[in-house]
C-alpha positions in Angstrom: 30.9 13.2 52.3 29.3 16.1 50.3 30.6 14.5 47.1 29.1 11.2 48.1 25.7 12.9 48.6 25.9 14.7 45.3 26.8 11.5 43.5 23.9 9.7 45.2 21.5 12.4 44.2 22.8 12.3 40.6 22.5 8.6 40.4 19.0 8.7 41.9 17.9 11.3 39.3 19.4 9.2 36.5 17.6 6.2 37.8 14.4 8.1 38.2 14.8 9.4 34.6 15.3 5.9 33.3 12.4 4.5 35.3 10.1 7.2 33.9 10.4 5.8 30.4 10.1 2.1 31.3 7.4 0.8 28.9 4.6 -1.5 29.8 6.2 -4.1 27.6 9.3 -4.1 29.7 7.5 -3.9 33.1 5.5 -7.0 32.1 8.6 -9.0 31.1 7.7 -8.8 27.4 4.2 -10.1 27.7 2.0 -7.0 27.4 1.6 -4.1 25.0 0.1 -0.7 26.2 -3.4 0.6 25.3 -3.7 3.5 22.8 -4.1 6.1 25.5 -0.9 4.9 27.3 1.1 4.8 24.1 0.3 8.4 23.2 0.8 9.6 26.8 4.2 7.9 26.9 5.3 9.7 23.7 4.1 13.0 25.1 6.1 12.6 28.2 9.2 11.7 26.2 8.6 14.7 24.0 8.5 17.0 27.1 11.7 15.4 28.4 13.8 15.3 25.3 14.7 18.1 22.9 15.3 15.7 20.0 11.7 14.2 20.0 8.6 16.0 18.8 5.0 14.6 18.7 2.6 16.2 16.2 -1.0 15.8 15.2 -1.2 15.2 11.5 -4.8 14.7 10.5 -8.1 12.9 11.4 -8.9 9.2 11.6 -12.1 7.2 11.4 -11.9 6.7 15.2 -12.2 10.4 15.9 -8.7 10.7 17.2 -5.9 12.5 15.4 -3.1 10.6 13.7 0.1 11.4 15.5 3.6 11.6 14.0 6.8 11.4 16.0 9.9 13.1 14.6 13.3 12.2 16.0 16.1 14.6 15.0 19.4 14.6 16.6 20.1 18.3 15.8 16.6 19.3 17.1 15.5 20.4 13.7 12.0 19.3 13.0 11.3 21.4 9.8 11.0 18.8 7.1 11.8 21.3 4.3 15.1 22.2 5.8 15.8 18.6 6.7 15.4 17.7 3.0 17.5 20.7 2.0 20.3 19.5 4.2 20.2 16.2 2.3 19.4 14.2 5.5 17.7 10.9 4.9 14.2 10.4 6.3 13.2 6.9 7.5 9.4 6.7 7.9 8.1 4.0 10.2 4.4 2.9 10.4 3.1 0.9 13.4 -0.2 -0.7 14.3 -1.8 -0.8 10.9 -3.0 -4.1 12.2 -3.2 -3.5 16.0 -3.2 -7.2 16.7 0.4 -7.1 15.5 1.8 -4.5 17.9 5.5 -5.5 17.7 6.5 -2.3 16.0 4.6 -0.2 18.5 6.7 -1.4 21.4 9.9 -1.8 19.4 9.7 1.9 18.3 9.3 3.0 21.9 12.3 1.1 22.9 14.4 2.3 20.0 13.7 6.0 20.5 14.1 5.7 24.3 17.5 4.2 23.7 18.4 7.1 21.3 17.2 9.7 23.9 19.3 8.0 26.6 22.4 7.6 24.3 22.2 3.8 24.4 21.9 3.8 20.6 23.4 6.5 18.5 21.2 8.1 15.8 23.5 9.4 13.1 23.3 13.1 12.3 22.4 12.2 8.7 19.2 10.3 9.7 15.8 11.6 10.8 13.2 9.2 12.0 9.5 9.8 11.5 7.2 7.4 13.3 3.4 6.9 13.3 3.0 5.3 16.8 -0.4 3.8 16.1 -2.0 4.0 12.6 -5.2 2.0 13.1 -6.5 3.8 16.2 -10.0 2.3 15.9 -8.5 -1.2 15.9 -6.2 -0.4 18.8 -9.1 0.7 20.9 -10.9 -2.6 20.2 -8.7 -4.9 22.3 -9.2 -8.5 23.4 -7.2 -11.5 24.5 -9.2 -13.5 22.0 -8.0 -11.7 18.8 -5.3 -13.4 16.7 -5.9 -16.5 18.8 -3.0 -18.4 17.0 -0.4 -15.7 17.9 2.0 -16.0 20.9 1.3 -12.8 22.7 0.9 -10.1 23.8 -1.8 -10.8 26.4 -4.3 -8.4 24.8 -4.2 -7.4 21.2 -6.1 -4.9 19.0 -8.4 -5.8 16.1 -7.5 -5.9 12.5 -10.3 -3.8 11.2 -10.4 -0.1 11.8 -13.4 2.0 12.9 -15.1 1.3 9.5 -14.0 -2.3 9.8 -11.6 -1.7 6.9 -8.2 -3.4 6.5 -6.0 -0.3 6.2 -3.4 -2.3 4.4 -5.7 -2.5 1.4 -6.7 1.2 1.5 -3.6 3.1 0.4 -4.9 3.8 -3.1 -8.6 3.9 -2.6 -8.4 6.0 0.6 -11.9 5.1 1.9 -10.7 5.9 5.5 -9.7 9.2 7.0 -6.6 7.3 8.2 -5.5 6.7 4.6 -6.2 10.2 3.5 -4.2 11.6 6.4 -1.4 9.0 5.7 -1.1 10.1 2.1 -0.6 13.7 3.1 2.0 12.7 5.7 3.8 10.5 3.2 4.0 13.2 0.6 5.0 15.8 3.3 7.9 13.6 4.4 8.9 12.2 1.0 10.8 9.5 2.8 13.8 7.7 1.4 13.0 4.5 3.3 9.6 3.4 4.5 9.0 0.6 7.0 5.6 -0.9 7.8 5.9 -3.2 10.8 3.7 -6.4 10.8 3.4 -10.0 12.1 2.9 -12.9 9.7 0.6 -15.9 9.6 1.1 -19.1 7.7 3.6 -22.0 8.0 5.7 -22.7 11.0 9.5 -22.3 10.7 12.5 -21.3 12.8 13.0 -17.7 11.6 11.7 -15.0 13.9 11.8 -12.2 11.3 10.8 -12.3 7.7 11.0 -9.4 5.2 8.7 -8.3 2.5 10.4 -6.0 0.1 9.0 -3.7 -2.7 8.9 -6.0 -5.8 12.1 -4.9 -7.5 11.0 -5.3 -11.1 8.0 -3.1 -10.4 10.1 -0.6 -8.6 12.1 -0.7 -11.8 15.2 0.9 -13.3 18.4 1.6 -11.2 16.3 1.7 -8.0 14.9 -1.8 -8.6 18.4 -3.1 -9.4 19.9 -1.4 -6.3 17.2 -2.8 -4.1 17.6 -6.3 -5.4 21.4 -6.5 -5.6 22.6 -4.1 -2.8 20.0 -2.9 -0.3 18.1 -6.1 0.5 21.1 -8.4 0.6 23.0 -6.1 2.9 20.2 -6.4 5.5 20.8 -10.1 6.0 24.3 -9.9 7.6 23.2 -6.8 9.6 20.4 -8.9 11.1 22.7 -11.9 11.6 25.1 -9.8 13.6 22.2 -9.0 15.9 21.3 -12.6 16.4 18.5 -13.0 13.8 18.5 -15.1 10.6 16.4 -13.1 8.2 14.4 -14.7 5.4 12.1 -13.3 2.7 8.5 -13.1 3.7 7.1 -16.6 3.6 4.3 -16.1 1.0 3.0 -19.7 1.4 -0.3 -20.6 2.9 -2.2 -23.9 3.2 0.7 -26.2 2.2 4.4 -26.6 3.3 7.0 -24.0 2.1 9.9 -26.4 1.6 9.5 -26.3 -2.2 9.8 -22.5 -2.3 7.3 -19.7 -2.9 6.7 -16.7 -5.1 7.6 -13.2 -3.8 4.5 -11.4 -2.5 3.0 -9.1 -5.2 2.6 -5.7 -3.5 0.2 -3.8 -5.7 -0.4 -0.2 -4.9 -3.3 -1.0 -2.5 -0.6 -2.2 0.0 1.8 0.1 1.9 5.0 -1.0 0.1 3.2 -0.9 -3.3 2.1 2.7 -2.5 5.6 3.6 -1.6 6.9 2.3 -4.9 4.7 4.8 -6.8 6.7 7.6 -5.1 10.2 6.0 -5.6 10.6 5.2 -1.9 12.5 2.1 -0.8 9.7 0.3 1.0 9.7 -2.7 3.3 7.3 -4.7 5.4 9.1 -6.6 8.2 6.9 -9.5 9.4 7.8 -11.3 12.6 6.5 -14.9 13.0 3.3 -15.1 15.0 4.4 -18.3 16.8 7.5 -16.8 18.3 7.3 -15.3 21.9 6.3 -11.7 21.9 9.5 -10.6 23.6 11.6 -12.2 20.9 9.5 -10.6 18.2 9.8 -7.1 19.6 13.6 -7.6 19.9 13.7 -8.7 16.2 11.6 -5.7 15.1 13.9 -3.3 16.9 17.0 -5.0 15.4 15.4 -4.7 12.0 14.8 -1.0 12.3 18.4 -0.5 13.6 19.6 -2.4 10.5 17.7 0.0 8.2 19.2 2.9 10.1 22.7 1.5 9.7 22.4 0.7 6.0 20.9 4.1 5.3 23.6 5.8 7.2 26.3 4.2 5.1 24.5 4.5 1.8 22.4 7.6 2.2 23.9 9.6 -0.6 23.4 6.7 -3.0 19.8 6.4 -2.0 19.2 10.1 -2.4 21.0 10.1 -5.8 19.0 7.2 -7.1 15.7 8.7 -6.1 16.6 12.1 -7.6 17.6 10.4 -10.9 14.5 8.3 -11.2 12.2 11.3 -10.4 13.8 13.4 -13.1 13.5 10.5 -15.6 9.8 9.9 -14.8 8.8 13.5 -15.7 9.8 12.7 -19.3 9.3 8.9 -19.4 6.8 8.0 -22.1 5.9 4.4 -21.3 4.7 3.0 -18.0 4.0 -0.6 -17.1 0.7 -1.3 -15.3 0.4 -5.1 -15.5 2.7 -7.9 -14.5 3.1 -11.7 -14.4 5.2 -14.0 -12.3 8.1 -15.6 -14.2 8.6 -19.1 -12.8 11.6 -19.8 -15.1 13.8 -17.6 -12.8 14.4 -17.9 -9.1 17.0 -17.2 -6.4 18.1 -20.0 -4.0 17.7 -18.9 -0.4 18.5 -20.6 2.9 15.3 -21.6 4.7 15.2 -22.9 8.3 12.0 -24.9 8.7 10.4 -27.8 10.5 9.5 -31.1 9.0 5.8 -31.3 8.1 3.6 -34.4 8.5 0.0 -35.5 8.7 -1.8 -36.8 11.7 -5.5 -37.4 12.6 -7.5 -34.4 13.7 -9.2 -34.7 17.0 -11.8 -32.3 15.7 -12.7 -33.8 12.3 -11.2 -37.2 12.5 -9.5 -36.5 9.2 -5.8 -36.1 8.4 -4.4 -32.6 9.1 -1.1 -30.8 8.7 1.3 -30.2 11.6 4.9 -29.1 11.9 7.3 -31.2 14.1 9.6 -28.8 16.0 11.6 -31.8 17.1 12.7 -32.1 13.5 14.2 -28.8 12.4 16.0 -28.6 9.0 18.0 -26.1 7.0 18.0 -26.3 3.2 18.2 -24.3 0.0 14.9 -23.6 -1.6 13.8 -21.5 -4.7 12.5 -18.0 -4.2 10.6 -16.8 -7.3 11.1 -13.1 -7.3 11.0 -12.1 -11.0 7.9 -10.5 -12.5 7.5 -9.5 -16.2 5.6 -6.5 -17.3 2.7 -7.4 -19.7 1.0 -4.1 -20.4 2.5 -0.7 -21.1 0.6 2.7 -21.2 1.7 5.5 -23.3 1.8 8.6 -21.1 -0.6 11.3 -22.3 0.3 15.0 -22.2 -2.5 15.5 -19.7 -5.7 14.0 -18.3 -9.0 15.8 -18.2 -11.7 15.0 -15.6 -15.0 16.7 -15.2 -15.6 18.4 -11.8 -18.4 16.0 -11.1 -15.9 13.3 -10.2 -14.8 15.1 -7.1 -14.1 11.9 -5.1 -11.3 11.1 -7.5 -9.9 14.7 -7.5 -10.0 14.7 -3.7 -7.7 11.7 -3.6 -5.3 13.1 -6.2 -5.0 16.3 -4.3 -4.4 14.3 -1.0 -1.1 13.0 -2.5 -0.1 16.4 -3.8 -1.0 16.0 -7.5 -1.0 19.5 -9.1 -4.3 20.1 -10.9 -5.6 23.1 -12.9 -9.2 24.2 -13.6 -10.4 25.2 -17.1 -11.1 28.9 -17.1 -13.9 28.7 -19.6 -16.0 26.2 -21.6 -13.6 24.6 -24.0 -13.7 22.0 -26.8 -10.6 19.9 -26.8 -9.4 17.0 -29.0 -8.8 14.0 -26.7 -8.3 10.3 -26.8 -11.4 8.7 -25.2 -11.8 5.2 -23.7 -15.0 3.2 -23.8 -15.4 0.2 -21.4 -16.2 -2.7 -23.6 -16.0 -5.5 -21.0 -14.9 -6.3 -17.5 -15.4 -8.8 -14.7 -16.8 -7.6 -11.4 -16.0 -9.6 -8.3 -18.9 -11.7 -7.0 -18.4 -10.8 -3.4 -17.4 -7.5 -1.8 -13.8 -6.9 -0.9 -13.0 -4.0 1.5 -16.2 -2.3 0.7 -16.0 -2.7 -3.1 -16.6 -5.1 -5.9 -13.4 -5.0 -7.8 -13.5 -4.7 -11.6 -10.9 -6.9 -13.4 -10.0 -8.1 -16.9 -11.0 -4.7 -18.2 -11.2 -4.4 -22.0 -11.4 -0.9 -23.7 -11.7 0.7 -27.1 -10.2 4.0 -28.0 -11.4 6.9 -30.2 -10.0 10.3 -30.9 -12.6 13.0 -30.9 -13.5 16.6 -29.8 -15.2 16.8 -26.4 -16.8 19.8 -24.8 -15.6 20.5 -21.3 -17.0 23.0 -18.9 -15.4 25.8 -17.0 -14.0 24.4 -13.7 -13.3 20.9 -15.1 -9.8 19.6 -14.1 -6.8 19.3 -16.4 -3.8 17.4 -15.0 -0.5 17.7 -16.8 1.9 14.8 -16.6 5.1 16.8 -16.0 5.2 16.3 -12.3 6.5 14.0 -9.5 3.2 12.1 -9.4 3.2 10.8 -13.0 3.4 7.2 -12.1 0.7 7.5 -9.5 -1.6 9.2 -12.0 -1.2 6.5 -14.6 -1.7 3.7 -12.0 -5.0 5.2 -10.7 -6.5 6.8 -13.9 -5.7 4.1 -16.5 -8.7 1.7 -16.2 -6.7 -1.4 -17.0 -4.3 -0.9 -14.1 -5.0 -3.4 -11.3 -5.6 -0.8 -8.6 -7.0 1.9 -10.7 -9.9 4.0 -9.6 -12.0 2.2 -12.2 -11.0 -1.1 -10.6 -12.1 0.2 -7.2 -15.5 1.3 -8.5 -15.1 5.1 -8.4 -16.5 5.3 -11.9 -19.1 2.5 -11.8 -21.9 5.0 -12.3 -21.0 5.1 -16.0 -21.8 1.4 -16.3 -25.5 2.0 -15.6 -27.6 3.0 -18.6 -29.8 5.9 -17.6 -32.0 6.4 -20.7 -34.0 3.8 -22.5 -37.1 3.3 -24.6 -40.6 1.7 -24.5 -40.7 -1.1 -27.0 -44.1 -0.3 -28.5 -43.2 3.4 -29.0 -39.7 2.9 -30.3 -40.8 0.3 -32.9 -41.9 3.1 -35.2 -38.7 5.2 -34.6 -36.5 2.1 -35.2 -38.3 1.3 -38.4 -37.7 4.8 -39.8 -34.1 4.8 -38.6 -33.3 1.5 -40.4 -34.8 2.7 -43.7 -32.4 5.7 -43.7 -29.4 3.7 -42.4 -29.0 0.6 -44.5 -25.6 -0.2 -43.0 -27.2 -0.7 -39.6 -30.0 -2.7 -41.2 -27.4 -5.0 -42.9 -25.6 -5.6 -39.5 -29.0 -6.4 -37.9 -29.8 -9.0 -40.6 -26.3 -10.6 -40.3 -26.6 -10.9 -36.6 -30.0 -12.6 -36.9 -28.5 -15.1 -39.4 -25.6 -16.0 -37.1 -27.3 -15.9 -33.7 -30.5 -17.9 -33.5 -31.3 -16.8 -29.9 -31.0 -13.1 -31.0 -33.2 -13.9 -34.1 -36.0 -15.0 -31.8 -35.7 -12.0 -29.4 -37.6 -8.9 -30.5 -36.5 -6.9 -27.5 -32.8 -7.7 -28.1 -33.2 -6.6 -31.7 -34.8 -3.3 -30.8 -31.9 -2.7 -28.3 -29.4 -3.5 -31.0 -31.0 -0.8 -33.2 -31.2 1.7 -30.3 -27.5 1.3 -29.4 -26.6 1.9 -33.1 -28.8 5.0 -33.3 -28.1 8.6 -32.2 -30.7 8.2 -29.4 -28.4 6.0 -27.3 -26.8 8.0 -24.5 -23.1 8.7 -25.2 -22.1 8.6 -21.6 -23.0 4.9 -21.1 -19.7 3.0 -20.7 -17.8 6.1 -21.7 -14.8 6.3 -19.4 -14.9 9.9 -18.0 -11.1 10.5 -17.8 -9.9 11.8 -21.1 -6.3 11.8 -22.5 -4.8 14.8 -24.2 -2.2 13.4 -26.5 -1.2 16.3 -28.7 
């Protein structure tokens, strides 16, 4: 009798323990996702109950709440330095960057709860690091009306953060406190694998899960080859064994995808592109918005388990490749910064779609696209996943930036770039860029007017720098990051994102009637400029009739023209 009572009490305690960690997602039958407060509270309770889970506050966000990081370590070691020293592999998972896409939030809770309850075995070689909710401002702004086309959950968060920024465009420019904190976390963890959980829009098809992968040509070298030929292909049978047919992210909008599509170009503004700059295998799982929420969460959990299983089997290879590339990049001389899709090469993939057709719209009375789920199909289609580099940058010995550009320095230091300050006023021979032309976007994009099609000229000259200006040597782990953000022709450079736009505004000028006399004297003593002026008048009739334009021509050829106008303020030390 006593044994029966003890057994009953034991089973009751186990049942109570299990019930304690039932999530809102489960309690609702897979139709709801918890609020931000409930998410954090759930993780805190799990932390208190389990010695292998630790929740930490890791920096501020725009919403005024701290960014949390969950670390799951089977041997109860939460010291990242010793974890790295022990050659364990860190898998970093980001959730809720778009809180209207909460699949990863719920799937991560289920995954870790299963690990804690020994329903899923976390190998001793793997440590999980999880941001439970990245976009806290968007998570606090909930409504059943957001993402109206998406099949659940009942309430969803908002895409924009507390500044109304899309945080998946902010990894390089770091306009948000979220992104600044994320950068520090990322460099602190130095993850081997990075997963950023999302939900996709676009065409209708049968697949529940799609996968966006770091573009392998851009990742480059042995890592890019390994990603393309080994890592990514291995995930497909792992997901198949869990009941999900994986397909590459369906990068196709507005038309039907049955003729194939190009691989998504993940420049450094995006999470996976940011991870590429730090030699991290980076992935963006994207469930399909039209699939039931329960199915999507299950697929996201299965996807994370697949990453764990592959990394467990191939962890030493992953670590070895990363170490090799990092060593090579400290001495690498040429870095690509521009790319173009190569449509002459493709991979045939199996796509499970639905027949598309046209019918009359009840709104407009005009033909509109629809997908007929009564007509599923399976076919081979081309997937264009080859990009060619079109511009290389010769790595300088160092960059020099004056201390006035502190916003740029602040971002470099957030990712752990090692900087030094000049100890005295110094004159240094440098390679200097001048911005000759560019195209600014007509409309704002994420708080900026992006500069594209940048044309530069180069000169070598001695420049006087002040005590306290920054010199940054390119003999460090962040070499690739430095080139991507400091070379003005790179697509997500800090020049592209307007951090240096002040140089494009001319600050000094002249009064026409006064400068007339100065310009006349200058031309008499500078016949070469006079000759160029006359030649321009002969070949440009509009210029020949414009006195102000001619005075401006002389002014810009004279020593009175300000040297800082269009002078790019990041200098290259090449000797």
